[in-house]
C-alpha positions in Angstrom: 93.2 111.6 150.1 89.5 110.9 150.5 87.3 108.1 151.9 85.8 105.6 149.5 83.3 102.8 150.0 83.6 99.6 148.1 80.1 98.8 147.0 78.7 95.6 145.5 75.0 95.3 144.5 74.3 98.3 146.7 75.9 97.1 149.8 79.0 98.6 151.4 81.8 96.0 151.8 84.6 98.2 153.1 85.6 101.9 153.6 89.1 103.1 153.0 91.2 106.2 152.7 92.9 106.5 149.3 93.7 108.6 146.4 91.6 108.3 143.3 94.7 107.4 141.3 95.6 104.6 143.7 92.0 103.2 143.5 92.2 103.0 139.7 95.0 100.4 140.1 92.7 97.9 141.7 90.6 95.6 139.5 87.2 95.2 140.9 84.9 92.1 140.7 81.7 92.3 138.6 79.2 94.5 140.3 81.7 96.3 142.5 82.6 99.9 142.5 84.3 102.6 144.6 82.0 105.5 145.8 83.4 108.5 147.6 82.0 109.2 151.1 82.6 111.9 153.7 82.9 111.5 157.4 81.8 115.2 157.6 78.3 114.2 156.3 75.4 113.0 158.5 71.7 113.3 158.0 72.3 115.1 154.6 74.1 117.9 156.5 77.8 118.8 156.6 79.7 119.2 159.8 83.0 120.9 160.4 86.0 119.6 162.3 84.5 121.1 165.5 81.4 118.8 165.1 79.1 121.7 164.4 77.0 122.0 161.3 78.5 124.4 158.7 77.9 125.6 155.2 79.9 122.8 153.5 78.3 120.5 151.0 76.9 117.3 152.3 78.2 114.2 150.3 75.8 111.3 149.8 73.6 112.0 152.9 75.7 109.9 155.3 79.2 108.6 155.9 79.3 105.0 154.6 79.9 102.0 156.9 80.2 98.3 156.3 76.8 96.9 155.7 75.2 100.2 154.7 73.2 100.5 151.6 74.3 102.7 148.7 71.3 103.8 146.7 72.6 104.7 143.3 69.4 106.3 142.1 69.3 108.8 145.0 73.1 108.7 145.3 73.0 108.3 149.0 74.3 106.0 151.9 72.2 104.8 154.7 72.6 102.4 157.6 70.8 99.1 158.0 67.2 99.3 159.4 67.4 99.1 163.2 63.8 98.0 163.9 61.0 96.7 161.8 58.7 99.6 162.8 61.1 102.5 161.8 61.0 104.2 158.4 63.6 105.7 156.3 63.5 109.5 156.2 63.7 110.5 152.5 65.4 113.9 153.4 68.1 112.9 155.9 68.3 109.2 155.0 68.3 108.3 158.7 65.8 105.9 160.2 62.9 107.5 162.1 61.1 105.8 165.0 57.2 105.8 164.9 57.4 107.9 168.0 59.6 110.9 168.4 62.6 110.6 170.9 61.7 112.3 174.1 63.2 115.8 174.4 63.5 116.0 178.3 67.3 115.4 178.7 67.0 111.9 179.8 68.4 108.7 178.0 66.0 106.3 176.4 66.2 103.0 174.5 63.7 101.8 171.9 61.2 99.0 172.9 60.1 97.4 169.7 57.5 95.2 171.3 55.7 98.2 172.7 56.6 100.7 170.1 57.8 103.1 172.8 60.9 104.7 174.2 61.9 103.3 177.7 64.0 105.4 180.1 67.3 103.9 181.0 
């Protein structure tokens, strides 16, 4: 059994657990396809059951979610853009803020109006 995203026109409609044989019994609408995804993949890295990065092979940069984009040319999934000022990282396929998240152990939220992290 594996995880599959139903994709139409580059947008993830659903994610299910299934066998490849079972999926082949479904008829898909025009423009739809099943694309395998892995919950062990995030930021183009593979993580083991313990949550730590391991030497496994990352699959399609990120685990798919409903509303995510599947870019067939790069064969990757990525989430919707969270803020207008953020840019997609072409290595991890995660969104980068224009200012790095502070590394001081505190919790912050993004303030789009001021393009800054605000301590909670």
